C-alpha positions as CSV (number, residue, x, y, z in Angstrom):
1,X,9.0,21.3,1.0
2,X,8.2,22.5,4.5
3,X,5.0,21.0,5.9
4,X,2.8,22.5,8.6
5,X,2.2,19.1,10.1
6,X,3.8,15.7,10.0
7,X,1.5,13.0,8.6
8,X,2.8,9.7,9.9
9,X,0.2,7.5,8.0
10,X,-1.5,8.2,4.8
11,X,-3.2,5.9,2.3
12,X,-5.5,6.2,-0.7
13,X,-8.6,4.4,0.5
14,X,-11.1,5.3,-2.2
15,X,-11.0,7.2,-5.5
16,X,-14.3,7.6,-7.3
17,X,-16.1,10.1,-9.5
18,X,-18.6,12.3,-7.7
19,X,-22.0,13.1,-9.1
20,X,-21.8,16.7,-7.9
21,X,-22.5,19.5,-10.4
22,X,-19.5,21.7,-9.7
23,X,-17.9,23.1,-6.6
24,X,-20.8,25.3,-5.5
25,X,-23.0,22.2,-5.2
26,X,-20.2,20.3,-3.4
27,X,-20.3,22.8,-0.5
28,X,-23.9,23.9,-0.5
29,X,-25.2,20.3,-0.4
30,X,-22.7,18.9,2.1
31,X,-24.1,17.3,5.2
32,X,-23.8,19.3,8.4
33,X,-20.4,18.6,10.1
34,X,-20.8,16.5,13.2
35,X,-19.1,17.4,16.5
36,X,-15.4,16.6,16.4
37,X,-15.4,16.7,12.6
38,X,-14.0,19.5,10.6
39,X,-14.8,20.8,7.1
40,X,-13.3,23.6,5.1
41,X,-14.4,24.5,1.5
42,X,-11.9,25.9,-0.8
43,X,-14.3,27.9,-3.0
44,X,-17.7,28.6,-1.4
45,X,-17.7,28.0,2.3
46,X,-15.7,28.4,5.5
47,X,-12.2,28.8,3.9
48,X,-10.9,29.6,0.4
49,X,-7.8,27.7,-0.7
50,X,-4.8,29.8,-1.5
51,X,-3.5,29.9,-5.1
52,X,0.1,30.4,-5.9
53,X,1.5,30.3,-9.4
54,X,4.4,27.8,-9.3
55,X,5.9,28.5,-12.8
56,X,4.5,29.0,-16.2
57,X,0.9,27.8,-16.3
58,X,1.1,25.7,-13.2
59,X,-1.2,26.4,-10.3
60,X,-1.3,25.2,-6.7
61,X,-4.2,25.2,-4.3
62,X,-3.5,24.9,-0.5
63,X,-5.7,24.2,2.5
64,X,-4.6,24.1,6.1
65,X,-6.9,22.5,8.6
66,X,-6.5,22.8,12.5
67,X,-6.4,19.4,14.2
68,X,-7.7,19.5,17.8
69,X,-6.1,16.2,18.8
70,X,-3.3,14.3,17.1
71,X,-4.5,10.8,16.0
72,X,-6.1,8.8,13.2
73,X,-8.6,10.6,10.9
74,X,-10.5,9.9,7.7
75,X,-9.6,12.8,5.3
76,X,-12.3,13.4,2.6
77,X,-11.1,15.7,-0.2
78,X,-13.4,17.0,-2.9
79,X,-11.3,18.2,-5.9
80,X,-12.9,20.1,-8.8
81,X,-11.8,22.1,-11.9
82,X,-13.2,23.3,-15.2
83,X,-11.4,21.7,-18.1
84,X,-12.3,20.8,-21.7
85,X,-9.8,17.9,-21.7
86,X,-8.5,15.3,-19.2
87,X,-6.0,16.9,-16.9
88,X,-3.8,15.4,-14.1
89,X,-3.9,17.0,-10.6
90,X,-1.3,16.0,-8.0
91,X,-2.4,16.0,-4.4
92,X,0.2,16.3,-1.7
93,X,-0.9,15.0,1.8
94,X,2.1,14.9,4.1
95,X,5.0,13.5,2.2
96,X,3.0,11.5,-0.4
97,X,1.8,12.7,-3.8
98,X,-1.4,11.2,-5.3
99,X,-2.5,11.6,-8.9
100,X,-6.1,12.5,-9.7
101,X,-7.6,13.0,-13.2
102,X,-10.2,15.7,-13.9
103,X,-11.9,16.4,-17.2
104,X,-15.2,17.2,-18.9
105,X,-16.7,13.8,-17.9
106,X,-15.3,14.0,-14.4
107,X,-15.2,17.7,-13.3
108,X,-15.2,16.6,-9.6
109,X,-13.5,13.8,-7.8
110,X,-13.8,12.6,-4.2
111,X,-10.6,11.2,-2.5
112,X,-10.6,9.5,0.9
113,X,-7.4,9.0,2.8
114,X,-6.6,7.4,6.2
115,X,-4.2,9.8,7.9
116,X,-2.4,9.7,11.2
117,X,-1.8,13.3,12.1
118,X,1.0,14.0,14.6
119,X,0.8,17.8,14.7
120,X,-1.7,20.5,15.3
121,X,-2.6,21.2,11.6
122,X,-2.9,19.3,8.4
123,X,-1.9,20.9,5.1
124,X,-3.2,19.6,1.7
125,X,-2.0,20.9,-1.6
126,X,-3.2,20.3,-5.2
127,X,-1.0,21.2,-8.2
128,X,-1.9,21.2,-11.9
129,X,-1.0,22.7,-15.2
130,X,-3.3,25.1,-17.0
131,X,-6.4,24.4,-14.8
132,X,-7.0,25.9,-11.4
133,X,-7.9,23.1,-9.0
134,X,-10.3,23.7,-6.1
135,X,-10.3,21.8,-2.8
136,X,-12.8,21.2,-0.1
137,X,-11.7,19.2,3.0
138,X,-13.4,17.2,5.7
139,X,-11.5,15.6,8.6
140,X,-13.3,13.0,10.7
141,X,-11.8,11.0,13.7
142,X,-11.5,7.3,12.8
143,X,-13.4,4.7,14.8
144,X,-11.7,1.4,14.2
145,X,-14.0,-1.6,14.0
146,X,-13.2,-5.3,13.6
147,X,-14.5,-7.4,10.8
148,X,-17.8,-9.2,11.5
149,X,-15.9,-12.6,11.4
150,X,-13.4,-11.4,14.0
151,X,-16.2,-10.1,16.3
152,X,-18.0,-13.4,16.0
153,X,-14.9,-15.3,17.0
154,X,-14.2,-13.2,20.1
155,X,-14.4,-15.5,23.2
156,X,-16.8,-14.7,26.0
157,X,-15.3,-13.1,29.1
158,X,-14.4,-15.7,31.7
159,X,-12.6,-15.7,35.0
160,X,-8.8,-15.6,34.7
161,X,-7.5,-19.1,35.7
162,X,-4.4,-19.6,37.8
163,X,-1.6,-20.3,35.2
164,X,0.2,-23.6,35.5
165,X,4.0,-23.7,35.3
166,X,5.1,-23.8,31.7
167,X,8.1,-26.0,30.8
168,X,11.0,-23.9,29.4
169,X,11.2,-26.0,26.3
170,X,7.5,-25.9,25.4
171,X,6.6,-24.5,22.0
172,X,2.9,-23.5,21.3
173,X,1.4,-25.1,18.2
174,X,1.1,-22.7,15.3
175,X,-2.3,-21.0,15.0
176,X,-4.3,-21.8,11.9
177,X,-6.7,-18.9,12.5
178,X,-6.5,-15.9,10.1
179,X,-5.4,-12.6,11.4
180,X,-8.1,-10.1,12.5
181,X,-8.2,-7.3,10.0
182,X,-9.5,-4.0,11.4
183,X,-11.2,-1.6,9.0
184,X,-11.2,2.2,9.3
185,X,-14.5,3.9,9.0
186,X,-15.7,4.1,5.5
187,X,-14.0,0.9,4.3
188,X,-16.1,-1.7,2.5
189,X,-16.5,-5.1,4.3
190,X,-13.9,-7.7,3.5
191,X,-14.3,-11.4,2.7
192,X,-14.1,-13.9,5.5
193,X,-11.3,-16.3,4.5
194,X,-10.7,-18.8,7.3
195,X,-9.3,-22.0,5.8
196,X,-5.5,-22.0,6.0
197,X,-4.5,-23.6,2.7
198,X,-0.8,-22.8,2.7
199,X,1.4,-22.3,5.8
200,X,5.0,-21.7,4.6
201,X,7.3,-21.4,7.6
202,X,10.9,-20.7,6.7
203,X,12.3,-22.4,9.8
204,X,14.3,-25.2,8.4
205,X,17.6,-25.5,6.6
206,X,16.1,-25.1,3.1
207,X,13.2,-23.5,1.3
208,X,9.8,-25.2,1.9
209,X,8.0,-27.1,-0.8
210,X,6.7,-25.0,-3.7
211,X,9.5,-22.4,-3.3
212,X,12.6,-22.0,-5.4
213,X,15.3,-19.3,-5.8
214,X,15.3,-17.2,-9.0
215,X,18.1,-17.0,-11.6
216,X,17.4,-14.0,-13.7
217,X,17.3,-10.2,-13.6
218,X,13.5,-10.1,-14.1
219,X,13.8,-6.7,-15.8
220,X,15.7,-5.0,-13.1
221,X,18.5,-2.8,-14.4
222,X,21.2,-3.3,-11.8
223,X,20.3,-6.6,-10.1
224,X,20.9,-10.2,-11.1
225,X,19.2,-12.8,-8.9
226,X,21.3,-15.8,-7.9
227,X,20.4,-18.9,-5.7
228,X,23.7,-18.3,-3.8
229,X,22.1,-15.1,-2.4
230,X,19.3,-17.1,-0.7
231,X,19.9,-18.9,2.6
232,X,17.5,-20.4,5.2
233,X,18.7,-20.1,8.8
234,X,17.7,-18.5,12.1
235,X,14.0,-19.2,11.4
236,X,13.9,-17.1,8.2
237,X,14.7,-17.1,4.5
238,X,17.5,-14.6,4.0
239,X,17.7,-12.6,0.7
240,X,21.1,-11.0,0.6
241,X,22.1,-8.1,-1.7
242,X,25.7,-7.2,-2.4
243,X,27.9,-5.7,-5.1
244,X,29.1,-8.2,-7.7
245,X,31.0,-6.7,-10.6
246,X,31.2,-10.1,-12.4
247,X,27.5,-10.7,-12.4
248,X,26.3,-11.0,-16.0
249,X,26.8,-7.3,-16.5
250,X,24.8,-6.3,-13.5
251,X,26.3,-4.3,-10.6
252,X,24.6,-6.3,-7.8
253,X,23.6,-9.8,-6.9
254,X,20.6,-10.5,-4.7
255,X,17.9,-13.0,-3.7
256,X,14.6,-13.8,-5.2
257,X,12.2,-16.7,-4.2
258,X,8.9,-17.6,-5.7
259,X,6.3,-20.4,-6.1
260,X,6.3,-20.0,-9.9
261,X,5.5,-23.4,-11.6
262,X,4.5,-24.9,-8.2
263,X,1.6,-23.0,-6.6
264,X,-0.8,-20.3,-7.8
265,X,-3.9,-18.9,-6.2
266,X,-7.0,-16.9,-7.1
267,X,-8.5,-14.9,-4.2
268,X,-7.7,-15.2,-0.5
269,X,-6.0,-13.5,2.5
270,X,-2.3,-13.5,2.0
271,X,0.1,-12.7,4.9
272,X,3.8,-12.1,4.4
273,X,5.8,-11.8,7.7
274,X,9.1,-10.1,7.0
275,X,11.9,-7.8,8.3
276,X,13.5,-5.3,6.0
277,X,17.1,-4.0,5.6
278,X,17.7,-0.2,5.5
279,X,19.6,1.7,2.9
280,X,19.3,4.1,0.0
281,X,18.8,2.2,-3.3
282,X,17.4,-1.0,-1.7
283,X,13.9,-1.9,-2.9
284,X,12.0,-4.9,-1.6
285,X,8.9,-6.6,-3.0
286,X,6.3,-9.0,-1.5
287,X,3.9,-9.6,-4.4
288,X,2.0,-11.9,-6.8
289,X,2.0,-12.1,-10.5
290,X,1.8,-14.5,-13.5
291,X,4.2,-15.6,-16.3
292,X,5.0,-12.9,-18.9
293,X,2.7,-13.2,-21.9
294,X,-0.3,-14.3,-19.8
295,X,-3.6,-12.9,-21.0
296,X,-4.9,-11.2,-18.9
297,X,-1.8,-10.4,-16.8
298,X,-2.4,-8.8,-13.4
299,X,0.1,-8.0,-10.7
300,X,-0.7,-7.5,-7.0
301,X,2.0,-5.8,-4.9
302,X,1.2,-6.6,-1.3
303,X,4.2,-4.6,0.0
304,X,7.0,-2.6,-1.6
305,X,9.4,-0.3,0.3
306,X,12.1,2.1,-1.0
307,X,14.3,1.3,1.9
308,X,16.0,4.6,2.4
309,X,12.7,5.2,4.2
310,X,11.8,2.2,6.4
311,X,8.4,3.6,7.4
312,X,6.5,4.1,4.1
313,X,4.8,1.0,2.6
314,X,3.4,0.9,-0.9
315,X,0.7,-1.4,-2.1
316,X,-0.1,-1.5,-5.8
317,X,-2.2,-3.1,-8.6
318,X,-1.0,-3.4,-12.2
319,X,-2.8,-4.5,-15.3
320,X,0.0,-5.5,-17.8
321,X,-2.4,-7.2,-20.3
322,X,-1.1,-6.4,-23.8
323,X,-4.6,-5.8,-25.1
324,X,-5.6,-3.6,-22.1
325,X,-6.6,-0.1,-22.8
326,X,-5.0,1.5,-20.9
327,X,-2.3,-0.6,-19.2
328,X,-2.6,0.9,-15.7
329,X,-1.3,0.9,-12.2
330,X,-2.8,2.0,-8.9
331,X,-0.5,2.6,-5.9
332,X,-1.5,3.1,-2.3
333,X,0.8,4.2,0.5
334,X,0.9,4.0,4.3
335,X,3.4,5.4,6.8
336,X,4.2,3.0,9.6
337,X,5.0,4.3,13.0
338,X,7.3,1.4,13.6
339,X,10.6,1.0,11.7
340,X,10.3,-2.0,9.3
341,X,14.1,-2.7,9.7
342,X,13.9,-3.2,13.4
343,X,11.4,-6.1,13.7
344,X,9.2,-8.5,11.8
345,X,5.9,-7.2,10.6
346,X,2.9,-8.7,8.8
347,X,2.1,-7.3,5.4
348,X,-1.3,-8.5,4.2
349,X,-3.8,-8.3,1.3
350,X,-7.4,-9.5,1.1
351,X,-8.0,-10.4,-2.5
352,X,-11.6,-11.0,-3.1
353,X,-13.9,-10.7,-6.1
354,X,-14.2,-7.1,-7.2
355,X,-12.1,-5.7,-4.3
356,X,-8.6,-5.7,-2.9
357,X,-7.7,-4.4,0.6
358,X,-4.2,-3.8,1.9
359,X,-3.2,-4.0,5.6
360,X,-0.1,-3.9,7.8
361,X,-0.1,-5.8,11.1
362,X,-3.8,-6.4,10.8
363,X,-4.8,-2.8,10.2
364,X,-6.3,-2.0,6.8
365,X,-5.0,1.2,5.2
366,X,-6.3,1.1,1.6
367,X,-8.9,-0.5,-0.8
368,X,-9.4,-0.4,-4.5
369,X,-12.5,-1.9,-6.3
370,X,-13.5,-3.0,-9.7
371,X,-16.2,-0.3,-9.6
372,X,-13.5,2.4,-9.0
373,X,-11.4,0.9,-11.8
374,X,-14.3,1.0,-14.2
375,X,-15.1,4.6,-13.2
376,X,-11.5,5.4,-14.2
377,X,-11.7,3.6,-17.5
378,X,-9.6,0.7,-16.3
379,X,-10.1,-3.0,-16.9
380,X,-10.2,-5.4,-13.9
381,X,-8.3,-8.6,-14.6
382,X,-8.0,-9.7,-10.9
383,X,-11.1,-11.9,-10.8
384,X,-10.0,-14.3,-13.5
385,X,-6.2,-14.7,-12.9
386,X,-4.1,-17.1,-10.8
387,X,-0.9,-15.6,-9.4
388,X,2.1,-17.1,-7.8
389,X,3.9,-15.7,-4.7
390,X,7.2,-13.8,-4.8
391,X,9.6,-12.3,-2.3
392,X,12.6,-10.3,-3.6
393,X,15.2,-7.7,-2.7
394,X,16.4,-5.4,-5.5
395,X,19.2,-2.8,-5.7
396,X,18.1,0.0,-7.8
397,X,19.8,1.8,-10.7
398,X,19.8,5.6,-10.9
399,X,16.9,5.7,-13.3
400,X,14.7,3.2,-11.3
401,X,12.1,3.9,-8.6
402,X,14.0,4.9,-5.5
403,X,17.3,5.5,-7.2
404,X,20.7,3.9,-6.7
405,X,22.7,3.3,-3.5
406,X,25.0,5.9,-2.2
407,X,28.0,5.9,0.2
408,X,25.6,5.5,3.2
409,X,24.2,2.2,1.9
410,X,25.7,-0.8,3.8
411,X,26.3,-4.1,2.1
412,X,25.6,-6.9,2.4
413,X,22.0,-6.0,3.0
414,X,19.6,-8.8,4.1
415,X,15.8,-9.1,3.9
416,X,14.3,-11.8,6.0
417,X,11.0,-13.7,5.4
418,X,9.7,-15.6,8.4
419,X,6.5,-17.0,6.9
420,X,4.0,-16.7,4.1
421,X,0.4,-17.9,4.7
422,X,-2.7,-18.1,2.6
423,X,-6.3,-18.4,3.8
424,X,-9.2,-19.1,1.4
C-alpha cells in the first residue's frame, strides 16, 4: 500500500477506554491546540475522514495530517463507532497495523503512539467490517525527558581536566550503573532499579553460570535447538542457524540459551545487548517466561524481530494461563533508524508492579499497564510470576510469524549476545 509519508518509528504507548460520549463530544470538548501541535477531527471539526468501501461490508477511514518539520511526535488518535456488539478495528500508522476493539461498552478508544515522521505528511487509516470507524487526530512534538533518577545522578558541571596518557592495554572497569531511560511525553514514570544483581558478560570461552543451551524445538515448527549451535567467542554468545535435514524431523538447527532451572526474577530492569543477523524467515527472541503448566503463566518479550526487516522491533506480553479468560497478547512495535544487523544494540524492559515499559538503546517506546489490561478485560499475571531469561534464534515455517526463508536468505546465520544485565 502506498503511504503518503514514511514513519520510521511507531509504537503503541497507551490503549485505554475514553469516557467520551460519542464523536461529537470528542471534538467539541477537546482542549485548544497549542502552537506547533496539530489536530484534525474526522467527523465534526477541521477535517472529515475519507471513507472508501474496500470490499463487501468493509469500510476504511483515512486522515492525512501535514507535518511542518520531520521528527518525533506523540500521535493521539480518538477512534469511535456505533456498534451493538464488540468489533475489531485495524489502525494503520506507517507500516504497522494495530488492533483496537470497539463495542457498546467502549464506543470510543484513545490510542497514543510515538512516531518518528520522516516526510511532510502523516497518513492514518482505520479499517473495519460492518461498522464505519471515525478518527480524530492530534500530533504533538515530543519533548524527551530523563527519568528523575537519571537527573539526580547527573554530575555537576566542572572544568575539563587535562587528560593523562592512557596505556594502550588499559581496560575500563565495567559500569554497575543502570542505563538512563528517557521517556517521551505522556509516559508514566518508571521504577528506579539501581542494584545490579546479575551481570552476564559472554566474554569467555563458555556460557556464564546460570546459562545453558537448549535441546528441544520448544513448539517451533521448523527449528530444532541443539547445543552444537551455540558457541562463545569474540566477546559474545553466538547462536547459529543453518539447514539440517537430519534434525529430528525439523528443517533447521539453531541455538537457544536460557537460565531455566538456575535463575528467575520478578520485576527489575533487564538489558539484553545483542546483534542480529539479516534474512527472510529468521526470527529472534530476547524474552522471559516460565515452565509450561505454571499457573499463572506470563511471558514478557523484551525484543523480537522478523529479520527480513532489521529495523522493526516488537515487544509483547502474553498471558498463557490455562484458566485465564481470555488468554491474551499485547504487541508493541518500534522502527529503529539504525540497522540491528550492523551493530550491537541494547534492548530493555522495565518490569515493575502494574506496569511494563519497553526501550531500545535507552529510549522508551511503549508502555502497557495493569489498568489498561483491566479496561480491556484482561488478567494481569505479571506481578506474581517469576520468569527465567531466554535468547534464541528461530527459522520460521511458512505458516509461522514472518514466514519461511527464501533464496535470498544466507546460511549459516548468527545472532550474537554480548551481555544480559538485571537491576532491581
